[in-house]
C-alpha positions as CSV (number, residue, x, y, z in Angstrom):
1,M,3.3,-16.5,74.7
2,A,3.8,-17.7,78.1
3,K,4.6,-15.3,80.5
4,T,5.2,-16.5,84.7
5,R,3.5,-13.9,87.5
6,T,5.0,-10.7,87.8
7,Q,3.8,-8.0,90.4
8,I,2.6,-5.5,88.3
9,L,3.2,-1.5,89.9
10,H,0.7,0.2,87.3
11,Y,-2.5,-1.0,85.3
12,P,-2.4,0.5,82.4
13,R,-6.2,2.7,82.4
14,L,-8.2,2.2,79.4
15,D,-7.4,5.5,77.3
16,T,-3.9,4.7,77.7
17,V,-4.8,1.2,76.1
18,L,-6.4,3.0,73.2
19,M,-4.1,5.0,72.6
20,V,-1.5,2.8,72.2
21,E,-3.2,0.8,69.7
22,K,-4.3,3.9,68.0
23,F,-0.6,4.7,67.5
24,I,0.6,1.5,67.0
25,K,-2.1,1.7,64.3
26,E,-1.1,4.8,62.2
27,T,2.0,3.8,62.5
28,S,2.2,0.4,61.8
29,G,5.3,-1.7,60.8
30,E,7.5,1.7,61.4
31,F,8.7,1.3,64.9
32,K,10.6,-1.2,66.6
33,K,8.9,-1.8,71.0
34,R,11.6,0.7,72.2
35,S,11.0,3.1,69.6
36,L,7.4,3.3,69.5
37,W,7.6,3.4,73.5
38,E,9.7,7.0,73.2
39,K,7.2,8.2,70.2
40,L,4.3,7.6,72.0
41,P,1.9,11.3,72.1
42,K,1.2,10.7,76.1
43,K,4.8,9.8,78.0
44,T,3.6,6.3,80.1
45,M,5.7,4.5,82.2
46,Y,7.2,1.9,80.2
47,Q,6.4,-0.8,83.0
48,T,2.7,0.3,82.0
49,F,4.1,-0.4,78.4
50,Q,4.7,-2.7,78.7
51,V,1.6,-4.5,80.3
52,I,0.0,-2.9,77.4
53,F,2.3,-4.3,74.5
54,D,2.2,-8.0,76.2
55,Y,-1.8,-7.4,75.9
56,L,-2.6,-6.5,72.6
57,A,0.4,-9.4,71.8
58,E,-1.1,-12.1,73.2
59,S,-4.7,-11.4,72.0
60,G,-3.5,-11.3,68.3
61,K,-3.3,-7.7,67.6
62,I,-0.2,-6.8,66.8
63,G,2.3,-9.2,65.6
64,I,6.9,-8.2,65.4
65,D,8.1,-9.1,61.7
66,G,11.8,-10.2,61.4
67,E,13.7,-7.1,62.0
68,G,11.8,-6.5,65.3
69,H,9.3,-4.2,64.1
70,I,5.6,-3.9,65.2
71,C,2.9,-4.0,63.1
72,W,-0.9,-3.6,64.1
73,I,-2.5,-7.4,62.8
74,W,-5.8,-6.9,64.5
75,N,-8.4,-7.5,61.2
76,P,-12.1,-8.2,62.4
77,K,-13.7,-8.1,59.0
78,L,-11.3,-10.4,57.6
79,V,-11.5,-12.5,60.8
80,Q,-15.1,-12.8,60.1
81,K,-15.1,-13.7,56.2
82,Y,-12.8,-16.8,57.0
83,I,-14.6,-17.8,60.0
84,N,-18.1,-18.1,57.5
85,R,-16.1,-20.4,55.3
86,D,-17.3,-23.6,54.9
87,D,-13.7,-24.8,53.1
88,L,-12.0,-24.4,56.0
89,S,-12.1,-25.6,59.3
90,W,-10.6,-23.6,62.3
91,R,-7.8,-26.0,64.8
92,K,-8.6,-25.8,68.9
93,K,-4.5,-24.3,70.4
94,K,-3.8,-26.8,72.5
């Protein structure tokens, strides 16, 4: 997901990023992007939410299904399990 550089007025604080991560984990698959933002436990500017959302998507922590619902997909234990398998090989992104 290549993004062009835009001016960011409000960078998220770590506690805000963690709050969004936790909320997505707890409600995985329940909300679409706009509804997710509206239902967050703490109000956040939409632009700040966008920065967090883009970070989570680009880092592979969230995914969006065919209907637009946001799902938590990051599972480090499962990733480690597959990384340690000798019968699998990994391709580098181009």
